DRENVOZA-834923 format. One line per field, with one value per residue (C-alpha): residue in three letters; x, y, z. Coordinates in steps of 0.02 Angstrom, whole numbers. Example, Ala and Ser with C-alpha at 12.3 -4.5 7.8 and 13.67 -1.06 7.14 Angstrom:
2
aa: c(Ala/Ser)
X: c(615/684)
Y: c(-225/-53)
Z: c(390/357)
//
This chain:
418
aa: c(Met/Arg/Cys/Ala/Ala/Asn/Phe/Glu/Val/Ile/Thr/Asp/Val/Ser/Val/Val/Ala/Asp/Asn/Arg/Val/Leu/Thr/Phe/Asn/Gly/His/Lys/Ser/Glu/Phe/Thr/Ala/Arg/Ile/Lys/Asn/Ile/Pro/Arg/Ser/Glu/Tyr/Thr/Val/Pro/Phe/Leu/Leu/Ser/Val/His/Leu/Tyr/Phe/Glu/Ala/Ala/Ser/Leu/Asp/Ser/Ala/Thr/Asp/Val/Ala/Glu/Glu/His/Leu/Lys/Thr/Cys/Leu/Asp/Met/Leu/Ala/Phe/Thr/Thr/Gly/Ser/Ser/Phe/Gln/Lys/His/Arg/Ile/Arg/Gln/Ile/Val/Asp/Ala/Glu/Pro/Pro/Asn/Gly/Ala/Met/Arg/Asp/Val/Arg/Met/Trp/Gly/Asp/Arg/Ile/Glu/Tyr/Glu/Asp/Pro/Gln/Pro/Phe/Leu/Thr/Glu/Glu/Asn/Val/Lys/Thr/Val/Gly/Arg/Leu/Phe/Glu/Phe/Asp/Val/Pro/Arg/Ala/Ile/Gln/Arg/Ala/Leu/Arg/Trp/Tyr/Arg/Ile/Gly/Val/Asn/Ala/Thr/Val/Leu/Asp/Asp/Gln/Tyr/Thr/Tyr/Phe/Trp/Phe/Ala/Leu/Glu/Ile/Ile/Ala/Glu/Phe/Gln/Lys/Pro/Ser/Ala/Lys/Val/Asn/Asp/Lys/Cys/Pro/Gln/Cys/Gln/Ser/Ala/Leu/Tyr/Cys/Glu/Lys/Cys/Asn/Ser/His/Pro/Thr/His/Lys/Pro/Tyr/Pro/Lys/Gln/Ala/Ile/Arg/Ala/Leu/Leu/Met/Ser/Ile/Asp/Lys/Glu/Cys/Asp/Asp/Gln/Met/Ala/Asp/Leu/Leu/Glu/Lys/Thr/Arg/Asn/Ser/Leu/Met/His/Gly/Lys/Thr/Leu/Arg/Glu/Ile/Glu/Ala/Ser/Leu/Pro/Glu/Pro/His/Glu/Ser/Val/Val/Asp/Ile/Leu/Gly/Arg/Leu/Val/Trp/Ala/Ala/Leu/Val/His/Gln/Phe/Pro/Ser/Glu/Met/Phe/Asp/Gly/Ser/Leu/Gln/Met/Gly/Gln/Pro/Ser/Thr/Tyr/Val/Gly/Tyr/Lys/Gly/Thr/Ala/Val/Gly/His/Ile/Gln/Thr/Ile/Val/Pro/Met/Asp/Ala/Glu/Gly/His/Phe/Asp/Leu/Asp/Phe/Lys/Gly/Met/Val/Met/Glu/Met/Lys/Pro/Phe/Gly/Pro/Pro/Gln/Ser/Ala/Leu/Pro/Tyr/Ala/Val/Arg/Met/Ser/Lys/Glu/Glu/Phe/Glu/Glu/Leu/Thr/Ala/Leu/Ser/Tyr/Arg/Lys/Ser/Glu/Gln/Gln/Glu/Met/Leu/Lys/Arg/Ile/Cys/Gln/Arg/Phe/Gln/Asp/Lys/Asp/Asp/Asp/Val/Tyr/Ala/Leu/Val/Ile/Ser/Thr/Asp/Met/Lys/Ile/Ile/Arg/Arg/Ala/Ile/Glu/Gln/Asp/Gln/Thr/Gly/Glu/Trp/Leu/Asp/Leu/Phe/Arg/Arg/Phe/Ile/Asp/Thr/Ala/Glu/Val/Val/Tyr/Ser)
X: c(-5908/-5915/-5967/-5962/-6088/-6071/-6239/-6288/-6459/-6560/-6622/-6651/-6538/-6358/-6212/-6164/-5987/-5909/-5774/-5895/-5923/-6078/-6087/-6214/-6274/-6403/-6519/-6408/-6266/-6336/-6240/-6143/-6201/-6059/-6130/-6053/-6091/-6037/-5985/-6050/-5936/-6102/-6246/-6356/-6356/-6456/-6361/-6313/-6287/-6138/-6204/-6069/-6154/-6031/-6132/-6123/-6194/-6194/-6086/-6051/-6196/-6311/-6248/-6341/-6502/-6463/-6376/-6552/-6634/-6526/-6517/-6720/-6708/-6571/-6672/-6837/-6744/-6667/-6843/-6914/-6814/-6754/-6954/-6844/-6866/-6703/-6725/-6597/-6520/-6412/-6290/-6116/-5998/-6014/-5833/-5771/-5731/-5671/-5462/-5381/-5284/-5151/-5182/-5320/-5532/-5669/-5788/-5944/-5981/-6103/-6102/-6183/-6357/-6374/-6350/-6511/-6685/-6792/-6971/-7090/-7157/-7344/-7451/-7550/-7691/-7810/-7724/-7782/-7930/-7982/-7950/-8043/-8183/-8183/-8177/-8356/-8421/-8439/-8313/-8388/-8259/-8263/-8174/-8081/-7995/-7976/-7881/-7770/-7729/-7701/-7568/-7492/-7467/-7425/-7267/-7219/-7047/-7073/-7188/-7266/-7310/-7369/-7486/-7554/-7606/-7695/-7782/-7827/-7892/-8002/-8075/-8131/-8215/-8291/-8362/-8408/-8555/-8574/-8751/-8883/-8967/-8941/-8835/-8819/-8683/-8587/-8519/-8334/-8323/-8440/-8472/-8683/-8799/-8807/-8961/-9016/-9129/-9214/-9270/-9306/-9202/-9053/-8972/-8935/-8846/-8769/-8612/-8442/-8299/-8216/-8370/-8420/-8216/-8256/-8425/-8323/-8184/-8313/-8420/-8294/-8175/-8271/-8092/-8078/-8139/-8150/-7968/-7908/-8030/-7942/-7767/-7772/-7863/-7727/-7598/-7656/-7695/-7508/-7434/-7561/-7501/-7321/-7265/-7168/-7217/-7040/-7078/-7251/-7179/-7195/-7388/-7393/-7397/-7232/-7147/-7208/-7219/-7361/-7478/-7448/-7491/-7644/-7720/-7657/-7753/-7911/-7917/-7899/-8030/-8133/-8108/-8152/-8341/-8348/-8391/-8523/-8514/-8571/-8407/-8319/-8369/-8217/-8148/-8064/-7856/-7832/-7646/-7605/-7429/-7375/-7306/-7347/-7158/-7038/-6891/-6708/-6565/-6371/-6214/-6142/-5975/-5867/-5678/-5533/-5439/-5356/-5483/-5390/-5407/-5444/-5346/-5460/-5472/-5618/-5627/-5617/-5763/-5745/-5642/-5570/-5481/-5601/-5747/-5891/-6042/-6186/-6175/-6339/-6378/-6380/-6397/-6564/-6708/-6892/-6984/-7012/-6886/-6873/-6840/-6771/-6756/-6589/-6536/-6397/-6267/-6316/-6310/-6140/-6084/-6141/-6088/-5900/-5919/-5960/-5775/-5695/-5628/-5777/-5870/-6031/-5937/-6037/-6209/-6162/-6114/-6296/-6384/-6307/-6317/-6517/-6584/-6684/-6695/-6838/-6832/-6703/-6698/-6633/-6717/-6639/-6682/-6637/-6669/-6740/-6613/-6494/-6615/-6623/-6423/-6438/-6589/-6515/-6362/-6443/-6558/-6394/-6322/-6155/-6033/-5973/-5995/-6114/-6225/-6216/-6261/-6408/-6470/-6527/-6628/-6686/-6860/-6876/-6892/-7067/-7093/-7104/-7234/-7193)
Y: c(-7455/-7282/-7126/-6958/-6859/-6676/-6584/-6394/-6359/-6178/-6085/-5922/-5929/-5957/-5988/-5837/-5843/-5893/-5990/-6094/-6273/-6352/-6502/-6650/-6827/-6896/-7011/-7168/-7097/-7146/-7012/-6860/-6682/-6537/-6387/-6210/-6056/-6064/-5877/-5788/-5672/-5647/-5593/-5625/-5810/-5894/-5918/-6098/-6190/-6349/-6484/-6640/-6813/-6966/-7136/-7319/-7399/-7564/-7501/-7343/-7398/-7384/-7239/-7120/-7177/-7186/-7001/-6941/-7007/-6943/-6778/-6765/-6810/-6679/-6536/-6584/-6556/-6425/-6334/-6398/-6310/-6142/-6097/-6076/-6160/-6279/-6368/-6482/-6399/-6539/-6678/-6644/-6803/-6967/-7045/-7180/-7136/-7309/-7323/-7286/-7441/-7291/-7126/-7155/-7157/-7175/-7044/-7030/-6854/-6764/-6638/-6458/-6456/-6407/-6196/-6171/-6240/-6177/-6164/-6256/-6110/-6165/-5995/-5925/-5789/-5960/-6007/-5825/-5835/-5986/-5940/-5772/-5902/-5981/-5840/-5785/-5935/-5877/-6008/-6060/-6037/-6215/-6246/-6101/-6174/-6345/-6255/-6181/-6357/-6400/-6279/-6323/-6513/-6459/-6332/-6466/-6574/-6692/-6830/-6861/-6675/-6685/-6839/-6743/-6576/-6664/-6772/-6600/-6544/-6698/-6699/-6531/-6550/-6716/-6638/-6482/-6581/-6726/-6792/-6761/-6930/-7046/-7217/-7391/-7456/-7590/-7755/-7740/-7908/-7921/-7736/-7772/-7673/-7706/-7764/-7726/-7853/-7775/-7632/-7729/-7608/-7556/-7410/-7285/-7097/-6940/-6996/-7010/-6909/-7073/-7126/-6964/-6976/-7134/-7083/-6933/-7046/-7158/-7009/-6910/-7083/-7225/-7313/-7286/-7438/-7499/-7568/-7407/-7311/-7421/-7408/-7219/-7217/-7345/-7220/-7085/-7159/-7239/-7070/-6987/-7136/-7085/-7168/-7123/-7156/-7253/-7363/-7425/-7446/-7619/-7593/-7474/-7483/-7479/-7344/-7307/-7121/-7134/-7157/-6968/-6947/-7057/-6932/-6764/-6826/-6873/-6699/-6603/-6696/-6676/-6495/-6477/-6550/-6414/-6289/-6292/-6435/-6311/-6213/-6354/-6349/-6369/-6176/-6193/-6234/-6366/-6417/-6565/-6637/-6791/-6809/-6711/-6783/-6657/-6768/-6696/-6759/-6761/-6821/-6959/-7003/-7127/-7085/-7121/-6972/-6909/-6816/-6686/-6674/-6512/-6454/-6583/-6744/-6688/-6720/-6560/-6611/-6425/-6509/-6351/-6382/-6536/-6473/-6611/-6493/-6532/-6410/-6349/-6373/-6186/-6005/-5987/-5969/-5929/-5955/-6068/-6131/-6123/-6242/-6161/-6254/-6266/-6366/-6487/-6415/-6268/-6379/-6428/-6257/-6228/-6388/-6353/-6176/-6242/-6326/-6140/-6025/-5903/-5780/-5888/-6070/-6131/-6059/-6143/-6313/-6301/-6290/-6412/-6558/-6553/-6547/-6695/-6737/-6718/-6761/-6646/-6525/-6511/-6416/-6374/-6309/-6145/-6120/-5929/-5853/-5899/-5841/-5684/-5649/-5698/-5588/-5447/-5448/-5469/-5288/-5215/-5294/-5352/-5451/-5631/-5795/-5883/-5713/-5723/-5889/-5883/-5730/-5847/-5976/-5865/-5822/-6003/-5999/-6033/-6071/-6280/-6302/-6469)
Z: c(2662/2723/2588/2597/2489/2438/2390/2381/2454/2411/2573/2653/2806/2813/2920/3020/2964/2801/2861/3003/2984/3081/3123/3192/3209/3122/3239/3321/3220/3044/2952/3007/2941/2901/2845/2771/2673/2483/2453/2299/2184/2100/2189/2046/2077/2216/2388/2407/2572/2543/2649/2672/2736/2794/2797/2775/2623/2533/2355/2291/2160/2301/2392/2281/2369/2534/2533/2462/2615/2734/2663/2665/2848/2878/2783/2882/3045/2978/2932/3098/3203/3095/3029/2867/2685/2658/2452/2368/2242/2157/2234/2161/2214/2307/2366/2437/2618/2670/2739/2559/2485/2394/2338/2218/2274/2165/2157/2079/2001/1935/1798/1825/1767/1593/1574/1539/1491/1349/1361/1249/1131/1158/1188/1031/1019/1027/1211/1265/1179/1281/1443/1400/1339/1506/1609/1544/1660/1845/1916/2091/2226/2274/2085/2095/2258/2140/2016/2123/2180/2010/1976/2138/2097/1914/1980/2108/2088/2209/2163/2336/2343/2157/2227/2369/2285/2151/2277/2376/2183/2181/2357/2328/2157/2226/2399/2258/2160/2294/2250/2357/2335/2498/2465/2544/2647/2562/2620/2619/2561/2417/2395/2405/2496/2696/2782/2976/3031/3167/3043/2913/2790/2701/2798/2705/2705/2608/2529/2596/2537/2474/2401/2311/2240/2157/2088/2024/1937/1873/1797/1701/1643/1569/1568/1765/1846/2029/2028/1977/2106/2223/2166/2173/2344/2414/2358/2433/2613/2614/2577/2711/2834/2803/2673/2502/2337/2322/2469/2401/2207/2201/2235/2082/1891/1826/1812/1993/1948/1805/1952/1965/1774/1799/1949/1859/1719/1795/1901/1735/1649/1830/1799/1619/1670/1788/1657/1529/1413/1259/1280/1220/1053/953/971/1131/1135/1275/1319/1431/1447/1403/1567/1740/1816/1801/1736/1750/1647/1699/1672/1810/1791/1892/1909/2014/2080/2225/2349/2441/2633/2769/2909/3024/2899/2829/2628/2530/2419/2315/2177/2108/1927/1891/1811/1730/1621/1510/1352/1272/1093/1044/1138/1235/1127/1179/1007/878/768/561/429/264/121/9/-150/-107/-175/-55/91/31/15/202/288/195/303/445/452/427/579/589/702/660/641/790/721/570/666/733/565/481/622/602/412/326/156/44/-145/-225/-84/87/229/380/534/620/802/818/911/760/650/727/690/521/473/567/491/314/333/402/234/298/202/209/114/236/219/35/54/159/48/-87/22/156/92/107/305/378/577/618/738/788)
//
């Protein structure tokens, strides 16, 4: 079936005129791309290009993956021919572009990304003490480069890039600490040492890079066996030879992106081993993510609607007047939340106030939504941004039923660390 996809792309170049549309076809006309500027009314937001792709797919359900691959191909060639950066910002819609049977069309519509994403409150004095302590060690230049690639891998948003960057770090560490002792060549079948009949000996050599990496993996993690080392090496080879993690997912653990986490944790452990062991006496606070993969949530809706056409017969995919969005739980916050203890009767009063129209109604609703009963009391969660509003109002001796209520138990507020 014929489909049309609407993407937004972050780039540092633009079409020379806002009313101009540039069109080109992909290899063997697999897709047609139409590119135009998205004019900005506010210059504090990033500039975006609109990229509309027309292509064939088996169904609307499978069209997303097809469109994503065509977009990558499109952006690769744009970057190659212009020397500028092109990065997908988001997908907005995919439309059934088959000849219409009536006025309505099937549309897959993606919601706007959540308005903001709060950071994880994590940094404390213990973290900066750890950083200062590690800086007391004169880190070798090679390990500094490995630390840099580890950071770039953590920052990367594309799985293939993350794996590659982590591998760069691993290879640098392995080469840096590669043992000088020579090793045997091994039989590719049974892995036993090869023997030369003419020399009447087992040939030896300094460890090859792959052997040094394998030795490093085995030394830092007792659970890393030959099978795991083979998996990591084959994955690296596949990426370096032009495949993607998605293309080789059948040979990877389930889910396939977990191989990134496996490598990331091993690299982290390898970096830790480059510092003197006596530093890790229990006084350092080190953090590791539960996953290195940057998962993003979004809302997708399947709707039927009339899709207007422009003067040239192409879809007008701006969809003005139709919006799908994801609402955050509350206002932005960067500090840890609080728990306040109140009686069940006080919580009932707070709940009743949250149903009344007032300037703080939304805040009171948020507080009433996250609570836990414990014995005869109720512990309610108050995000840091709301706590600032409450305390400021109390300090300024403002009046109101909700403030009179909070004055009764505000002294019970304690920071929630987990």
